[in-house]
N, C-alpha and C positions, 0 to 999 in steps of 0.2 A: 504494500500500500504506500503510495507516494506521500511524502510529507508536504505540508503547506508552508513549512519554513525553509526558505532557500539557503543553500550553503553560502558562506561569506563571499562577498564580491561577485555575486552571480545575479543574473537577470532572468526574468520570465521571458522565454523565447518569443512570446507573442508581442512583447513591447517593441523590440527592434524591427519586427516585421510591420507593425503598425506605423512606426516612424518612417520606414521605407515606403509604405504606401502613400503617406502624406508627402514625402519627398518626391515621389514619382509624379504626383499631381502638380506640385509646385514647379518642378523642372519642366514638365510638359507645358505648363502655362508660360514659363520663361521662353520656351522655343516658339510657341504659338504667337505670343505677343512681342517677342524680341525685347523682353524687359530686363535690362540690366539692374534696375532697382529691386525687382523681385528676386533676381539671382543674389543680390547683396543680402537680402533678408535670409535666404536659404544658406548663404555662406556664414552668416551669424549663427544660425542654428547648428551648422557643422562645427563652428569654432567653439561654441559652448559645449557640445558633446565631446569634442576632442580635448579641450582644456579642463573642464570640470568633471568629465565623466558622462558617459551616455545616459546614465540614470538621471542626470540633472538637465538634460536637454529639454527644450520646450515641448517637443513631441512626446518624450518620455513622461513628463509631468502630466500632459493631457491624457495620455494612456492610463497612468496611475490614478488620476482623479475621475475621469469621465468614462473610461472604457472598462478597465479591469474590474471594478466593483460589479459590473453587470455580467461578468464571465464566471465560469466555474473556476475553482482554484487551479493554479498552474500545476502541471505535472512534469514539465521539463524546464530545466534551468541551464544557462550557459555562462561561461566566464565573461566578465565585463571587458576584459582586455581586447579581444579581437574586434568587437563592435566599436570600441573607442578608437582603435587604430583605423578602422574603416571610416569613422567620422573625419579623421585627419586626412585620409585619402580623398574623401568627398570635398573637404575644404580646399585641398590643393587644386582639384579640378574646378571648383567654383572660383577660386582666385584667378586661375588662367582664363576662365570664362569671363570674369569681370574685366580683365585686361583687354580681352577681345571686344567686349561690348562698349567699353568706355574709351579705350585708346586705339582700338582697331588692330588688326582687321576683324570685321564682324564675324567672318566665317570661323575665326578662332573661338570666339565666344559661343557660337552655335555648336561647334565640334566638341568643345570641352563640356558644355552643358549636355549634349547628346550622349557622351560617354558616361557622365554621372547619372543621367536618366536611365541608361541601359542597366547600369549596376543596381540602381535603386529598384528598378522593375524586377530584375532577377530575384532580389531579396524579397520584395513584396509578394510576388506571384508564386515563387517556387521555394522560398526559404534558402536560396543560395546566395551567400554574402561574399562577393568577390574580394572586398577589403579584408574580411575575416580570413579568407583562404590565403591571401597575400601574407597576413600576419603569421599564420601557422607555418607557411613555407619559409618565411624569414627566420622564425624561431628554430625550425628544424635545421636549417642551414647553419645558423649560429651555433647550435648545439653540436653539430658535427665538426665545425672548425675549432671549437674550444675543447673537444674531447681528445 
């Protein structure tokens, strides 16, 4: 029987997927409307998740306050480190996108936003987090080189 108490430094796996779904919607809107300011808002969300921890990002707070109370208790948890790293990767793409939208060329903004959108969609729709996989790959590589 699964416990309702998460292990330390872990997340309900549904939270990051909820955040990825919101990110997908925001990034799609950025591409549809060519909105650099909206991308700046998403970059701020990524920055908070990367710096303060994904549990403190605005989307995680929304999930915790408005969504999770309406769901059954979580049965799966994951380490917070890979999603936090993924937020940093998202921030990197958002910053490149902002450079494209505000300084040019615009195709750079669209391409970087498109890449971030694809990654967010994979997480939201299929539970496959590219940034998390990058984190795990980097960890395994670092472990091999130090062993």
